C-alpha positions as CSV (number, residue, x, y, z in Angstrom):
1,X,0.0,0.1,0.0
2,X,1.4,3.4,-0.9
3,X,2.0,5.9,1.8
4,X,-0.9,8.4,2.2
5,X,-0.1,11.3,4.4
6,X,-2.1,14.6,4.5
7,X,-1.1,17.7,6.2
8,X,-4.2,19.3,7.9
9,X,-4.2,22.8,9.4
10,X,-5.6,23.0,12.8
11,X,-8.6,25.0,13.7
12,X,-8.1,28.3,15.5
13,X,-7.2,27.4,19.2
14,X,-7.2,23.7,18.5
15,X,-3.5,23.3,19.1
16,X,-1.1,25.2,21.4
17,X,2.0,26.7,19.7
18,X,5.2,24.9,19.8
19,X,6.7,25.0,23.3
20,X,10.3,25.3,21.9
21,X,9.9,28.1,19.3
22,X,6.3,29.4,19.6
23,X,5.4,28.5,16.0
24,X,1.9,27.3,14.8
25,X,1.4,23.5,14.6
26,X,-0.5,21.4,12.2
27,X,-1.8,17.8,12.0
28,X,-0.5,15.1,9.7
29,X,-3.0,12.2,9.0
30,X,-1.1,9.1,7.9
31,X,-3.5,6.5,6.3
32,X,-0.7,4.2,5.1
33,X,-0.8,1.4,7.7
34,X,-3.5,-0.8,8.9
35,X,-4.7,1.8,11.2
36,X,-4.8,5.6,10.4
37,X,-2.7,7.7,12.7
38,X,-2.9,11.3,13.6
39,X,0.3,13.4,14.4
40,X,1.0,16.9,15.6
41,X,4.0,18.7,14.4
42,X,5.8,22.2,14.6
43,X,5.5,23.9,11.2
44,X,8.7,25.8,11.7
45,X,11.0,23.2,10.0
46,X,13.0,25.6,7.8
47,X,14.5,27.5,11.0
48,X,15.4,24.3,12.5
49,X,13.1,24.2,15.5
50,X,14.4,21.7,18.1
51,X,11.2,19.7,17.8
52,X,10.3,20.4,14.2
53,X,9.0,17.4,12.4
54,X,9.8,14.8,15.0
55,X,6.6,14.0,16.8
56,X,6.5,10.2,16.5
57,X,3.6,9.4,18.6
58,X,0.5,8.6,16.6
59,X,-3.0,8.6,17.8
60,X,-6.1,6.9,16.5
61,X,-8.3,10.1,16.6
62,X,-7.4,13.7,15.8
63,X,-9.0,14.8,19.1
64,X,-6.6,12.5,21.0
65,X,-3.5,13.9,19.2
66,X,-4.6,17.4,19.9
67,X,-5.4,16.8,23.7
68,X,-2.0,15.0,24.1
69,X,0.0,17.8,22.3
70,X,-1.8,20.5,24.4
71,X,-1.0,18.9,27.7
72,X,2.8,18.3,27.0
73,X,5.5,20.3,28.9
74,X,8.6,21.9,27.3
């Protein structure tokens, strides 16, 4: 099965900004495996944010990914 990853912009106030650089964040919805996964990542990859595109914890639902991102600590 070919990888199917879609970048989805967050709704206003859905995701807290990146705790490392303050940039906005987005979702990635990966439908390539047996189970679809939702990820959250910092969009400031070109300025080399320390977290950037490294969030490797996938969640079954978008709301779970957002809730876990928003409760994390820097």
